[in-house]
N, C-alpha and C positions, 0 to 999 in steps of 0.2 A: 557622577564624578564628584569626588570628595575635594573639598577645599581645605587646604592646610595653610595656616597663617605663616608668613615668612618669618624665619628665625634669624635674627641677626647674630653674627659671630663677633660683633664688636662688644666690648665690655660697656656697662653703663657709664655715663660720664661721672667723673669724680665730683663730689660736692665742692663748691668754691671754698677756697681757703681764706680764713679771716686775716686781713692785713694786721700786722702786729701793732702798727701805730693807731689803729682804731680802738683796740682794747686800752691802750695807754690814754688816748684822748678822752674816751668815755669814763675811765676811772678818775682822771683828773677833774673832769666836769662834775662827776658825782661828789668828789671831795669838796670842790668849790661850792656846790649846791648845799652840802651839809654845813659848811662854814657860813654861808649866807643865811641859812635857816637859823643857825645859832646866834648870829649877830642880831637878826631881827627879833628873835625870841627874847634875848637879854634886854634889848631896848624896849620892847613891849612890856616886859616885867618891870623895868625901872619907871616907865611912865605910869603904870598902874600902881606900883608899890615901891617908892624910892628906898625904903628900908631893906629891900631884897638885895641891895648892893653888897651887903655883908656876906652873902653866900658866894660871891665871886672870888673872894680871897685876894683882893687887891690891897696895896698899901693904903693907909688912911687918906692921905692927901689925894691920891689918884682916884680913889673911890668917891671922895667928895667932889672932885672936879667932874667926874663922869655924871654924877647925879645932878650937879649944878648945870652942866651942859645940856642934859636931857630935859631938865625942868625949864631952862631958859628958852629952849627951842621946842617945847612940847607941842606947839601948833603944827610944826613940820615933822617932829620926831615920830609922832604916832603914825601918820600915813606912810612915811618912809620906812619905818620898821615893819609895819604890816605888809607893805609891798615886798620888802626883803624876805620876810618869812614865807609869803605865798610863792614868790618867784623862785626862791631857793628850793622850796618843796617841789615845785613843778620840775625844776632842773634835776633834782634827785630822782624823781619818778621816771622822767624821760631817759636820762642817761643810764640808769640801772635797767630800765626796760630794754633799751637797745643793746646793752651789754649782754643781757641774758636771753636775747632772741625774741622779744615781744614784737608784735606787728604794730609798730609806730611809724607813721610816715616820716621819711627823712626830712621833707620840707618843714614839717611841724617841729621836729627836733632842732633844725637849724634856726627856726624862728624863736624857739624858747631860749636857746643859747645866746642868740643875738640880743634878745631883749634883756637877758641877764647881764650881758656885756655892757650895753648902753646904760642900764640902771646902776651898775657898779660905779660908773663915772658920775652919774647924777647924785647918788647917795654920798659919794665922797665930797662933792661940792656942797650938798645940803648940811653935812655934818662938820663943816669947817669950824664953827664956834666951839663945838664940843671937843674937837681934836686940839684946838688951840689951848683950851683949858687943861686938857690932859698933858700936853707938852709942858706947859708951865708947872704943873704939879710934879712931873717927872724931873724937871730941872731943879725944883726945890729939894729933891731928895739926893742930888749929886753933892759930892764933897766940895768944899769951898775952893780948893786949889784947881778945880776943873775950869776950863774956859767956857763961860756960859754961851757965848755966841757960837762957838764950834759945836757944843752939845746941842743947842737949839737947832742948828742946821742939820745935825746928824739925825735928830728925831723927825724933823720935817721931811728930810729926804728918805728916811726909813718908811714913813707912811706912803710917800709918793712911789717909791720902788715897789712896795707891797701892792699898791693899786695897779701899777704897770704890769707886774707879774701876773696878777689876777686877770687883768684884761687880755694880756697876751695869751695866757693859757686858754681862755674862752675863745679867743680869735683862732687859735690853732685847732681847737676842737671843731669849730665851724669849718675851717679849711679841710680838716680830715674827713668830715662828713660829706663834703662836696666833691671829693675825688671820685673819678669814674670807677675805680676798683672797689671802693667801699660801697658805692651805690649798687654795683652789680652784686656784691656779696650780700648786702642786706635784702635785695630783691630776690635772690636765689635761696637764701637761708630762712626766709620767713615761713612759718608754718602755713599750710594750705588753709584757705577759708572754708568754714563749714557751711553747707547749703541748707 
C-alpha cells in the first residue's frame, strides 16, 4: 500500500503586511539617531579641539558662546557628548536593522529607544549653561529695535519645543513597536535562524 501525502487545496498563507506606521516610526527614529550622533560628535570635537568650531560655519559670537559653554562645562560635556554619540549610533543601527528586516529582538529595540528618550531630557538639562550662552549670543545679533525679552522667550521656547518634538517622536516609536500588529509582523517576517 502506497502512502501519499495529503495535498492541501488551500493556498499558502500570505506573508504579513508591514504596518505603514512602523516604517515611519523607524525612519524617524533613524533620523533622530543620526542627529544625536552628530550632536555628540560636534561636542566631542569641541572638547578635544576648540578651534574646530570654525568648521561649523556659525556666526562669530555664537561660535564663541558654544566654545565657552563647552569649555566651562567640560567636566560634564565630555561624558554627555560621548553618551550621545554612542546611544545615537546604537539607535541608528537598531532602527535601520528593524527597518530592513534584521533579526533584532523587539524588546531590545524598545529599550534602546527608551534610553535615548530619557537621555535626551538628561542631556537637555546638563547642557543648560551652554544653551543660555548661545541664546545670549543670538540675542546680541538681533537688530536694536527688536524686543529682547520677547526674542529671549522665543529662543528658549524654540529649544524646549525641539526637545519636546524629539522626545514625542521617540515615544511614538516605542508605542509603534509595542503594537500587537507590529510584533506579529516582525515575528513573521524575520528570516529563519540557521542551525
